[in-house]
C-alpha positions as CSV (number, residue, x, y, z in Angstrom):
1,M,85.1,116.0,83.7
2,S,86.3,114.0,86.7
3,A,89.2,111.6,86.4
4,K,88.5,107.9,86.4
5,P,89.4,106.0,89.6
6,D,92.8,104.3,89.4
7,P,92.2,100.5,89.5
8,K,95.7,99.9,91.1
9,K,94.8,102.2,94.0
10,I,91.4,100.5,94.4
11,L,93.0,97.1,94.4
12,D,95.7,98.2,96.9
13,K,92.9,99.5,99.2
14,A,90.8,96.3,98.7
15,M,93.8,94.1,99.7
16,Q,93.8,95.8,103.1
17,L,90.3,94.5,103.9
18,E,89.7,91.5,106.0
19,P,89.3,88.2,104.0
20,T,85.5,88.1,104.2
21,A,85.3,91.7,103.0
22,R,87.6,90.9,100.1
23,A,85.5,87.9,99.2
24,F,82.4,90.1,99.2
25,V,84.1,92.7,96.9
26,A,85.4,89.9,94.6
27,E,82.0,88.3,94.4
28,T,80.2,91.6,93.7
29,L,82.7,92.5,91.0
30,L,82.4,89.1,89.3
31,E,78.6,89.3,89.4
32,S,78.7,92.7,87.8
33,L,80.4,91.5,84.7
34,D,78.1,91.2,81.7
35,L,79.5,88.1,80.1
36,D,78.6,87.4,76.4
37,Q,77.7,83.8,77.1
38,D,76.2,82.0,80.0
39,F,78.0,79.1,81.5
40,A,75.9,76.0,82.1
41,V,75.9,75.1,85.8
42,S,74.0,72.2,87.2
43,Q,71.4,72.9,89.9
44,E,73.5,71.0,92.4
45,W,76.5,73.3,91.8
46,L,74.3,76.4,92.0
47,E,73.1,75.2,95.4
48,E,76.7,74.4,96.5
49,I,77.9,77.8,95.4
50,R,75.1,79.6,97.2
51,R,75.7,77.5,100.4
52,R,79.5,78.3,100.3
53,C,78.8,82.0,99.7
54,A,76.3,82.1,102.6
55,E,78.9,80.5,104.9
56,I,81.5,83.1,103.9
57,D,79.0,86.0,104.3
58,S,77.9,84.7,107.7
59,G,81.4,84.2,108.9
60,K,80.9,80.5,109.4
61,A,83.6,79.6,106.9
62,A,87.1,80.7,107.7
63,L,89.0,82.1,104.7
64,L,92.7,81.5,104.7
65,D,95.4,83.6,103.1
66,S,96.8,81.5,100.2
67,A,100.4,82.4,100.9
68,M,100.0,81.3,104.5
69,V,98.5,77.9,103.4
70,I,101.2,77.3,100.8
71,N,104.0,78.1,103.2
72,E,102.4,75.8,105.8
73,L,102.2,73.0,103.2
74,R,105.8,73.6,102.1
75,G,107.0,73.4,105.7
76,K,105.0,70.2,106.2
77,Y,106.1,68.4,103.0
78,T,109.6,69.6,102.2
79,R,112.5,67.7,103.6
């Protein structure tokens, strides 16, 4: 019997990917979850979600590192 993959190692490797690749991995993993209940989402939100995902997948949307954004905002708004 083969050993199960180590989630920590997988996560460490995934964090080395470019932002768009990480977004793809995250999106794929979330879609793979078999949730017990469906969440009601309006048609408008579904269209917006699809539009945003398409922009990410195509490279049109620029993904930013959250730590970088927070540091930039702290520098801008702290005295």
